[in-house]
KETORKE-480858 format. One record per residue (C-alpha): residue number from 1; x, y, z. Coordinates in nm, 2 decimals. Example, Ala and Ser with C-alpha at 12.3 -4.5 7.8 and 13.67 -1.06 7.14 Angstrom:
REM KETORKE-480858
@i: 1	x: 1.23	y: -0.45	z: 0.78 $
@i: 2	x: 1.37	y: -0.11	z: 0.71 $
//
This chain:
REM KETORKE-480858
@i: 1	x: 0.62	y: 1.83	z: -0.26 $
@i: 2	x: 0.35	y: 1.57	z: -0.22 $
@i: 3	x: 0.43	y: 1.28	z: 0.02 $
@i: 4	x: 0.37	y: 0.93	z: -0.12 $
@i: 5	x: 0.26	y: 0.69	z: 0.16 $
@i: 6	x: 0.24	y: 0.31	z: 0.11 $
@i: 7	x: -0.03	y: 0.15	z: 0.33 $
@i: 8	x: -0.04	y: -0.22	z: 0.38 $
@i: 9	x: -0.16	y: -0.48	z: 0.63 $
@i: 10	x: 0.10	y: -0.76	z: 0.65 $
@i: 11	x: 0.14	y: -1.09	z: 0.83 $
@i: 12	x: 0.43	y: -1.16	z: 1.06 $
@i: 13	x: 0.58	y: -1.38	z: 0.78 $
@i: 14	x: 0.56	y: -1.09	z: 0.53 $
@i: 15	x: 0.25	y: -1.17	z: 0.33 $
@i: 16	x: 0.02	y: -0.90	z: 0.20 $
@i: 17	x: -0.25	y: -1.15	z: 0.11 $
@i: 18	x: -0.32	y: -1.50	z: 0.23 $
@i: 19	x: -0.34	y: -1.81	z: 0.01 $
@i: 20	x: -0.59	y: -1.76	z: -0.28 $
@i: 21	x: -0.55	y: -1.38	z: -0.23 $
@i: 22	x: -0.76	y: -1.40	z: 0.09 $
@i: 23	x: -0.75	y: -1.07	z: 0.28 $
@i: 24	x: -0.99	y: -1.16	z: 0.56 $
@i: 25	x: -0.73	y: -1.23	z: 0.84 $
@i: 26	x: -0.52	y: -0.93	z: 0.74 $
@i: 27	x: -0.81	y: -0.68	z: 0.73 $
@i: 28	x: -1.02	y: -0.80	z: 1.03 $
@i: 29	x: -0.86	y: -0.53	z: 1.25 $
@i: 30	x: -1.03	y: -0.27	z: 1.03 $
@i: 31	x: -1.37	y: -0.37	z: 1.16 $
@i: 32	x: -1.28	y: -0.28	z: 1.52 $
@i: 33	x: -1.37	y: 0.06	z: 1.67 $
@i: 34	x: -1.00	y: 0.16	z: 1.72 $
@i: 35	x: -0.93	y: 0.13	z: 1.35 $
@i: 36	x: -1.07	y: 0.47	z: 1.28 $
@i: 37	x: -0.79	y: 0.63	z: 1.48 $
@i: 38	x: -0.53	y: 0.44	z: 1.28 $
@i: 39	x: -0.68	y: 0.50	z: 0.94 $
@i: 40	x: -0.76	y: 0.87	z: 0.97 $
@i: 41	x: -0.42	y: 0.95	z: 0.81 $
@i: 42	x: -0.52	y: 0.74	z: 0.51 $
@i: 43	x: -0.85	y: 0.93	z: 0.47 $
@i: 44	x: -0.68	y: 1.27	z: 0.50 $
@i: 45	x: -0.49	y: 1.21	z: 0.18 $
@i: 46	x: -0.58	y: 1.38	z: -0.14 $
@i: 47	x: -0.56	y: 1.08	z: -0.38 $
@i: 48	x: -0.49	y: 0.71	z: -0.39 $
@i: 49	x: -0.31	y: 0.48	z: -0.64 $
@i: 50	x: -0.40	y: 0.12	z: -0.63 $
@i: 51	x: -0.35	y: -0.19	z: -0.83 $
@i: 52	x: -0.61	y: -0.36	z: -1.05 $
@i: 53	x: -0.63	y: -0.67	z: -0.82 $
@i: 54	x: -0.69	y: -0.45	z: -0.52 $
@i: 55	x: -0.97	y: -0.27	z: -0.71 $
@i: 56	x: -1.12	y: -0.61	z: -0.82 $
@i: 57	x: -1.11	y: -0.75	z: -0.47 $
@i: 58	x: -1.29	y: -0.44	z: -0.33 $
@i: 59	x: -1.53	y: -0.35	z: -0.60 $
@i: 60	x: -1.81	y: -0.58	z: -0.49 $
@i: 61	x: -1.77	y: -0.53	z: -0.11 $
@i: 62	x: -1.75	y: -0.15	z: -0.15 $
@i: 63	x: -2.08	y: -0.15	z: -0.33 $
@i: 64	x: -2.20	y: 0.20	z: -0.41 $
@i: 65	x: -2.10	y: 0.36	z: -0.08 $
@i: 66	x: -1.87	y: 0.65	z: -0.05 $
@i: 67	x: -1.55	y: 0.45	z: -0.01 $
@i: 68	x: -1.25	y: 0.67	z: -0.03 $
@i: 69	x: -1.37	y: 1.03	z: -0.06 $
@i: 70	x: -1.09	y: 1.12	z: -0.29 $
@i: 71	x: -0.98	y: 1.04	z: -0.65 $
@i: 72	x: -0.85	y: 0.69	z: -0.70 $
@i: 73	x: -0.61	y: 0.59	z: -0.98 $
@i: 74	x: -0.61	y: 0.22	z: -1.07 $
@i: 75	x: -0.30	y: 0.09	z: -1.22 $
@i: 76	x: -0.41	y: -0.14	z: -1.51 $
@i: 77	x: -0.30	y: -0.23	z: -1.86 $
@i: 78	x: -0.66	y: -0.30	z: -1.94 $
@i: 79	x: -0.84	y: 0.01	z: -2.08 $
@i: 80	x: -1.16	y: 0.07	z: -1.89 $
@i: 81	x: -1.40	y: 0.36	z: -1.85 $
@i: 82	x: -1.41	y: 0.55	z: -1.52 $
@i: 83	x: -1.61	y: 0.39	z: -1.24 $
@i: 84	x: -1.81	y: 0.61	z: -1.00 $
@i: 85	x: -1.91	y: 0.47	z: -0.65 $
@i: 86	x: -2.07	y: 0.71	z: -0.42 $
@i: 87	x: -1.85	y: 1.02	z: -0.44 $
@i: 88	x: -1.54	y: 0.83	z: -0.54 $
@i: 89	x: -1.41	y: 0.82	z: -0.90 $
@i: 90	x: -1.18	y: 0.54	z: -1.01 $
@i: 91	x: -0.97	y: 0.62	z: -1.31 $
@i: 92	x: -0.77	y: 0.35	z: -1.49 $
@i: 93	x: -0.41	y: 0.44	z: -1.58 $
@i: 94	x: -0.16	y: 0.23	z: -1.77 $
@i: 95	x: 0.16	y: 0.29	z: -1.58 $
@i: 96	x: 0.28	y: 0.38	z: -1.23 $
@i: 97	x: 0.46	y: 0.71	z: -1.33 $
@i: 98	x: 0.14	y: 0.84	z: -1.50 $
@i: 99	x: -0.08	y: 0.72	z: -1.21 $
@i: 100	x: 0.14	y: 0.90	z: -0.96 $
@i: 101	x: 0.16	y: 1.22	z: -1.16 $
@i: 102	x: -0.22	y: 1.23	z: -1.19 $
@i: 103	x: -0.26	y: 1.15	z: -0.82 $
@i: 104	x: -0.01	y: 1.42	z: -0.72 $
@i: 105	x: -0.20	y: 1.68	z: -0.93 $
@i: 106	x: -0.53	y: 1.57	z: -0.77 $
@i: 107	x: -0.39	y: 1.57	z: -0.42 $
@i: 108	x: -0.24	y: 1.91	z: -0.42 $
@i: 109	x: -0.04	y: 1.95	z: -0.10 $
@i: 110	x: -0.20	y: 1.65	z: 0.07 $
@i: 111	x: -0.04	y: 1.30	z: 0.06 $
@i: 112	x: -0.09	y: 1.03	z: -0.20 $
@i: 113	x: -0.18	y: 0.68	z: -0.08 $
@i: 114	x: -0.04	y: 0.36	z: -0.24 $
@i: 115	x: -0.24	y: 0.04	z: -0.20 $
@i: 116	x: -0.17	y: -0.31	z: -0.32 $
@i: 117	x: 0.14	y: -0.53	z: -0.30 $
@i: 118	x: 0.24	y: -0.49	z: -0.66 $
@i: 119	x: 0.20	y: -0.12	z: -0.66 $
@i: 120	x: 0.40	y: -0.09	z: -0.33 $
@i: 121	x: 0.67	y: -0.32	z: -0.48 $
@i: 122	x: 0.70	y: -0.12	z: -0.80 $
@i: 123	x: 0.70	y: 0.22	z: -0.62 $
@i: 124	x: 0.97	y: 0.11	z: -0.38 $
@i: 125	x: 1.19	y: -0.03	z: -0.66 $
@i: 126	x: 1.15	y: 0.30	z: -0.84 $
@i: 127	x: 1.24	y: 0.51	z: -0.53 $
@i: 128	x: 0.90	y: 0.67	z: -0.53 $
@i: 129	x: 0.78	y: 0.59	z: -0.17 $
@i: 130	x: 0.84	y: 0.85	z: 0.10 $
@i: 131	x: 0.67	y: 0.66	z: 0.39 $
@i: 132	x: 0.56	y: 0.31	z: 0.47 $
@i: 133	x: 0.27	y: 0.25	z: 0.71 $
@i: 134	x: 0.26	y: -0.12	z: 0.79 $
@i: 135	x: -0.01	y: -0.28	z: 1.00 $
@i: 136	x: 0.16	y: -0.60	z: 1.13 $
@i: 137	x: -0.11	y: -0.85	z: 1.20 $
@i: 138	x: -0.03	y: -1.13	z: 1.45 $
@i: 139	x: -0.07	y: -1.42	z: 1.21 $
@i: 140	x: 0.16	y: -1.65	z: 1.01 $
@i: 141	x: -0.01	y: -1.72	z: 0.68 $
@i: 142	x: 0.25	y: -1.95	z: 0.54 $
@i: 143	x: 0.17	y: -1.84	z: 0.18 $
@i: 144	x: 0.01	y: -1.58	z: -0.04 $
@i: 145	x: 0.15	y: -1.26	z: -0.19 $
@i: 146	x: 0.47	y: -1.16	z: -0.04 $
@i: 147	x: 0.49	y: -0.78	z: 0.03 $
@i: 148	x: 0.86	y: -0.74	z: -0.02 $
@i: 149	x: 1.04	y: -0.92	z: -0.30 $
@i: 150	x: 1.42	y: -0.94	z: -0.34 $
@i: 151	x: 1.55	y: -0.67	z: -0.57 $
@i: 152	x: 1.86	y: -0.49	z: -0.68 $
@i: 153	x: 1.82	y: -0.21	z: -0.42 $
@i: 154	x: 1.85	y: -0.18	z: -0.05 $
@i: 155	x: 1.59	y: 0.05	z: 0.12 $
@i: 156	x: 1.70	y: 0.20	z: 0.45 $
@i: 157	x: 1.41	y: 0.30	z: 0.67 $
@i: 158	x: 1.39	y: 0.53	z: 0.97 $
@i: 159	x: 1.13	y: 0.44	z: 1.24 $
@i: 160	x: 0.88	y: 0.73	z: 1.29 $
@i: 161	x: 0.62	y: 0.55	z: 1.50 $
@i: 162	x: 0.53	y: 0.22	z: 1.66 $
@i: 163	x: 0.19	y: 0.16	z: 1.82 $
@i: 164	x: 0.00	y: -0.15	z: 1.92 $
@i: 165	x: -0.38	y: -0.14	z: 1.93 $
@i: 166	x: -0.59	y: -0.45	z: 1.98 $
@i: 167	x: -0.30	y: -0.68	z: 1.90 $
@i: 168	x: -0.20	y: -0.52	z: 1.57 $
@i: 169	x: 0.13	y: -0.33	z: 1.56 $
@i: 170	x: 0.11	y: -0.02	z: 1.35 $
@i: 171	x: 0.45	y: 0.08	z: 1.21 $
@i: 172	x: 0.54	y: 0.40	z: 1.04 $
@i: 173	x: 0.87	y: 0.42	z: 0.86 $
@i: 174	x: 1.02	y: 0.71	z: 0.66 $
@i: 175	x: 1.22	y: 0.60	z: 0.36 $
@i: 176	x: 1.57	y: 0.73	z: 0.44 $
@i: 177	x: 1.78	y: 0.60	z: 0.16 $
@i: 178	x: 1.77	y: 0.37	z: -0.14 $
@i: 179	x: 2.10	y: 0.23	z: -0.27 $
@i: 180	x: 2.19	y: -0.05	z: -0.51 $
@i: 181	x: 2.26	y: -0.38	z: -0.34 $
@i: 182	x: 2.62	y: -0.48	z: -0.33 $
@i: 183	x: 2.75	y: -0.84	z: -0.38 $
@i: 184	x: 2.81	y: -0.85	z: 0.00 $
@i: 185	x: 2.44	y: -0.77	z: 0.06 $
@i: 186	x: 2.33	y: -1.05	z: -0.18 $
@i: 187	x: 2.56	y: -1.30	z: -0.01 $
@i: 188	x: 2.44	y: -1.19	z: 0.34 $
@i: 189	x: 2.08	y: -1.22	z: 0.25 $
@i: 190	x: 2.13	y: -1.56	z: 0.09 $
@i: 191	x: 2.31	y: -1.68	z: 0.40 $
@i: 192	x: 2.06	y: -1.53	z: 0.64 $
//
């Protein structure tokens, strides 16, 4: 079965973007030489599913270069023709289940990447994420798009790896169990 892996840079205060959807502070680590070692798992995947906002934010900076080297399925309710950049084809799909089905078919036995806060949130809520790879950037942004939103489920994670490179802590978690939140969980989180 194909493994679904959520990749996300996140601030210490839990934001996946800064104010005004700024990604510069969260993605600066990717420009360092050591980033290639951390991102090789991402590029070994067979397909990627991303949100429309992630695509829109990257479309201009990516230019016509070979960006992903794999099929990319963009979750969007807006119908749009496929986009080709270098050897990467971006296909626009209307819902998460269809996007993941198509990505799994394209990936074969290789993993499927998830990108974008909304896509990760939806996939976690639906119980579709097998692994989280978080890049914890040492910054408090104080606002932006929160990566994790309160929901009716509790996701229990098992730590698979922790590694610090150039000040960024790279965390790998396996999704162990997803259960419905109890009234006790809701009261505890409200009190905490």
